[in-house]
C-alpha positions in Angstrom: 108.9 147.7 73.1 106.7 145.7 70.8 107.1 146.4 66.8 104.1 145.6 64.9 105.5 147.1 61.4 109.0 147.8 60.8 109.2 150.5 57.4 112.8 150.5 56.2 113.2 153.8 54.6 112.2 158.1 54.7 112.0 158.7 51.4 108.0 159.9 49.9 106.5 156.1 49.8 107.6 155.0 53.2 106.4 158.3 54.6 102.8 158.1 52.8 102.5 154.3 54.5 103.3 155.8 57.6 100.9 158.5 57.8 98.0 157.0 56.3 98.4 153.9 58.0 98.2 156.6 61.4 95.2 157.7 59.7 93.7 155.0 59.4 94.1 152.5 62.2 91.3 150.7 63.7 92.9 148.6 66.0 96.3 148.8 67.9 99.5 149.2 65.8 102.9 149.9 66.6 105.2 151.2 64.0 109.0 151.4 64.0 110.6 153.6 60.7 114.1 153.0 60.0 116.4 154.7 57.8 119.9 157.3 58.4 118.2 160.6 57.7 118.2 162.1 61.2 115.8 165.5 60.4 113.1 162.7 58.0 112.9 160.6 60.9 111.9 163.0 63.6 109.5 164.7 61.6 107.5 161.0 60.3 107.9 159.9 64.7 106.3 163.3 65.3 103.7 163.3 62.3 102.3 159.7 62.3 101.6 160.6 66.7 100.0 163.6 65.8 98.0 162.4 63.3 96.6 159.2 65.0 95.9 161.9 67.6 93.7 164.0 65.5 92.2 161.1 63.5 91.7 159.7 67.1 93.3 156.1 66.2 95.4 153.5 68.3 98.4 153.7 66.0 102.4 154.4 67.9 105.1 155.5 65.5 108.8 155.4 66.9 111.8 156.2 64.7 114.9 154.4 64.5 118.2 155.4 63.1 120.2 153.8 60.9 122.4 153.5 57.6 120.6 150.9 56.1 123.2 150.4 53.5 126.3 149.1 56.3 127.4 145.9 56.1 124.8 143.8 58.9 122.1 146.6 58.9 119.2 144.6 57.9 120.2 141.8 60.5 120.4 144.3 63.4 116.9 145.5 62.5 115.5 142.3 62.7 117.3 141.1 66.0 116.7 144.8 67.6 113.4 145.0 67.0 112.2 141.6 66.2 109.2 142.9 63.8 105.7 141.1 63.1 105.7 142.3 59.7 108.8 144.1 57.5 107.8 146.8 54.8 111.0 147.4 53.0 110.5 150.9 50.8 114.2 151.9 51.0 116.4 152.3 47.3 119.2 153.8 46.2 117.2 154.6 42.8 114.7 157.5 43.9 111.1 156.8 42.2 111.9 160.4 40.5 113.9 158.7 37.5 109.9 158.1 36.0 109.6 161.4 35.6 113.4 162.8 35.2 114.6 164.0 32.3 118.1 165.8 31.3 121.2 163.0 31.5 121.4 159.9 29.1 120.6 157.7 31.9 117.2 159.3 32.0 117.0 158.6 28.6 118.4 155.3 28.6 115.5 154.7 31.6 112.7 156.3 29.7 113.5 154.1 25.7 114.6 151.0 27.5 112.4 151.2 30.3 112.3 151.3 34.6 114.4 147.2 34.5 117.3 149.8 33.6 116.6 150.6 37.8 115.8 146.6 38.5 119.8 145.8 40.4 119.6 149.6 42.6 115.5 148.4 43.5 116.8 145.2 44.4 119.9 145.8 46.6 118.2 146.4 50.2 115.3 143.9 49.6 117.7 141.7 48.9 119.8 141.6 52.0 116.6 142.2 54.1 115.5 139.2 52.8 118.1 137.3 53.2 118.1 139.0 56.7 114.6 137.3 57.2 115.8 134.1 55.8 118.4 133.4 58.4 116.6 135.7 61.4 113.3 134.9 61.4 111.9 133.1 58.7 108.0 132.9 59.4 107.9 137.2 59.3 106.3 138.2 56.1 107.9 140.9 53.6 106.4 143.6 51.6 109.0 145.0 49.1 108.0 147.9 48.3 111.2 148.5 45.6 109.7 147.7 42.2 108.0 144.3 43.3 106.8 143.6 39.9 110.5 142.3 38.7 112.4 142.5 42.0 110.4 140.1 44.2 111.0 137.1 41.5 114.8 137.8 41.5 114.1 137.8 45.4 112.5 134.4 45.3 115.4 133.0 43.2 117.5 134.4 45.5 116.0 131.3 48.1 114.0 134.0 50.1 110.0 134.7 50.7 108.5 137.7 49.5 105.0 138.3 50.7 104.1 140.8 47.6 104.9 144.4 47.4 102.4 147.7 46.9 101.4 149.9 44.1 101.4 149.5 40.6 98.3 147.1 39.4 96.3 148.8 43.3 97.0 152.2 41.9 94.8 151.0 38.7 92.7 148.9 40.7 91.9 151.3 43.3 91.7 154.6 40.4 89.3 152.8 38.6 87.3 151.4 41.9 87.4 155.2 42.5 85.8 156.2 38.6 82.2 157.5 38.4 81.8 155.0 35.2 82.7 151.9 36.8 80.1 149.3 36.4 78.5 146.9 38.9 80.1 143.9 40.5 83.7 143.1 41.9 86.4 144.6 39.8 89.4 142.4 39.5 92.7 143.6 37.5 95.7 142.0 36.2 98.2 144.7 35.6 102.0 144.7 34.9 103.7 147.9 36.1 104.5 148.8 32.2 100.5 149.2 31.8 100.5 152.2 33.8 102.3 154.4 31.4 99.7 154.7 28.9 97.3 156.3 31.7 99.6 159.1 32.1 99.2 160.9 29.0 95.1 162.2 27.7 92.9 160.0 27.0 92.6 160.8 23.6 96.3 159.8 23.3 95.8 156.9 24.8 97.5 153.5 23.4 100.2 150.6 24.2 99.7 147.6 26.9 96.3 148.0 28.8 95.6 146.2 32.0 92.9 143.2 31.7 89.7 144.3 33.7 87.0 142.3 35.1 83.4 142.7 36.4 83.0 140.0 37.9 83.9 137.1 35.3 83.1 139.6 32.7 86.2 141.2 30.8 85.7 145.0 29.9 86.8 144.8 26.5 87.2 148.7 26.0 89.5 149.3 29.4 90.7 152.9 28.3 87.3 154.0 27.1 85.4 153.2 29.6 87.6 154.4 32.9 88.5 157.6 30.4 87.9 159.8 33.2 90.9 158.3 35.0 94.3 160.0 34.6 97.6 159.7 36.1 100.1 162.2 37.5 103.3 161.9 35.2 105.5 161.9 38.5 105.1 158.7 40.3 101.7 158.3 41.9 102.2 158.3 45.4 99.5 159.4 46.8 98.2 156.3 45.5 100.8 154.0 45.2 102.3 154.0 48.6 98.8 153.9 50.4 97.4 151.2 48.5 99.3 148.7 50.8 98.1 150.3 54.0 94.8 148.2 54.0 97.2 145.1 53.8 99.4 145.6 56.4 96.3 146.7 58.9 94.9 143.0 58.1 97.9 141.8 58.5 99.1 143.4 62.2 95.4 142.0 62.8 95.3 138.9 61.6 92.1 139.9 59.5 91.4 138.6 55.8 91.6 140.8 53.1 91.0 141.5 49.0 92.1 143.5 47.0 95.6 143.6 44.6 98.9 143.4 44.9 102.2 143.3 42.6 104.9 140.6 42.6 102.5 138.2 45.3 105.3 135.5 46.6 107.6 136.2 43.6 104.9 136.4 40.7 105.9 138.8 37.8 103.4 142.1 37.4 100.3 142.0 39.3 97.3 140.3 40.0 93.9 140.3 42.6 94.7 138.4 45.7 93.0 137.3 48.7 94.7 137.4 52.1 93.9 134.5 54.6 93.9 135.2 58.5 96.7 132.9 59.1 98.5 135.2 56.4 98.8 133.0 53.6 98.3 135.4 50.2 96.5 133.5 47.2 95.6 134.3 43.5 92.1 135.6 43.5 91.5 135.8 39.7 88.0 135.9 37.9 86.7 132.4 37.0 87.1 133.1 33.5 91.4 133.0 34.0 93.4 130.3 34.8 96.6 131.0 37.4 98.7 130.1 34.7 97.4 132.2 31.7 97.3 135.0 34.5 101.1 134.9 35.0 102.4 134.5 31.6 100.3 137.5 30.6 102.1 139.6 33.0 105.4 137.4 32.0 105.3 138.4 28.4 105.9 142.2 29.3 109.3 142.2 30.3 110.1 139.0 27.7 109.4 142.0 25.7 111.8 144.5 26.8 113.0 144.1 30.3 114.2 141.6 32.6 113.1 138.6 33.5 114.1 135.9 35.9 114.4 132.1 35.7 116.6 129.3 37.1 118.1 131.7 39.0 119.6 134.1 36.3 118.5 137.1 35.2 118.4 138.0 31.8 117.9 141.6 30.0 115.4 141.7 27.1 114.8 143.6 23.8 115.6 147.5 23.4 116.7 147.5 26.9 119.3 144.7 26.3 120.3 146.4 22.8 120.6 149.6 24.9 123.1 147.9 27.8 125.1 146.3 25.2 125.5 149.5 23.4 126.8 151.4 26.2 129.4 148.6 26.9 127.8 147.3 30.3 129.4 143.7 31.7 126.5 142.2 32.1 124.4 142.7 29.1 123.8 139.3 28.2 122.7 138.4 32.2 123.6 137.9 35.4 123.4 135.0 37.9 121.7 136.4 40.8 123.3 135.4 42.9 126.5 138.2 41.9 123.6 141.1 42.5 126.2 142.9 44.7 128.7 143.1 42.2 126.3 143.7 39.5 124.7 146.7 41.3 128.4 148.0 41.5 128.6 147.5 37.9 125.3 149.2 37.5 126.2 152.2 39.4 129.3 153.2 37.6 127.4 153.3 34.3 124.4 155.4 36.0 127.3 157.5 36.9 128.7 158.0 33.7 125.9 158.2 31.9 124.1 160.7 34.6 127.3 163.2 33.8 126.2 163.3 29.9 123.1 165.3 28.7 121.2 164.0 27.0 
């Protein structure tokens, strides 16, 4: 049987993608969901096919049981299923770390930023990217695990990644859906760090704001213009998971597409993009912003505080670097991306220790 789209992972993010494909597909599409949770796999297969029947869409769903952390799991999936598109949504770090509290680990993430979890987010995505490079290098990879940062790590390892989902696409679609949206085509530059203010009440918003353009005119007061928009404190999966669906379906159908994605072709942060009918993804910036300016603007966030990648080396910066040094983390000064597996083992030990200590 053919596999148009392989979704790895069975969490809420993967489920949202699969079930929204079921409700919105206009062209025939075959989806396989892979993971180790048998009950969850059976439910996503059942629910996906039920929703396709409910909405009258030509989508079909199959479950494939595999432990994605086992050695050679990515290669086995690709060899057996030969998917046309891979959507990697599995991670050893749950998205609930955004809103969890009560331990010194969640305290470190809240103070130092989500890049404290970057190596956890990168582990399975880097393994899948390496397997694609080896077995089917023309297969597009959409990495859903912290793509603003992780996609740069993947490309630094010598592998291709098309883009991610969510983050900038959360904000761009929220703004497009606002009653106060200005006329014209909205284009948004946004790093994942730009999400935080929108989780606060409108009167309390401060900090990094996205750059929003209506056609080529920049909106200078985004917090005021879109004051009605507010994100949930939890991961906004209802939007973030769904945001990749139209792109995935366009890829599967060989159709052109425009929208917003994080980490296109391994770039830091998020951008407006366009997809050609042949699957080439490129930036679709307003005329007043150059590619170099857009990339530098996004890259500055992690230089101020987070994790950056240059020349095959990842570096922790700002408050996150200070916190990791204070905890005696062996790689607080950075690491070669080729050593990701060993760094991840050491970071897991740090996380386990801090999780056992109350904040």
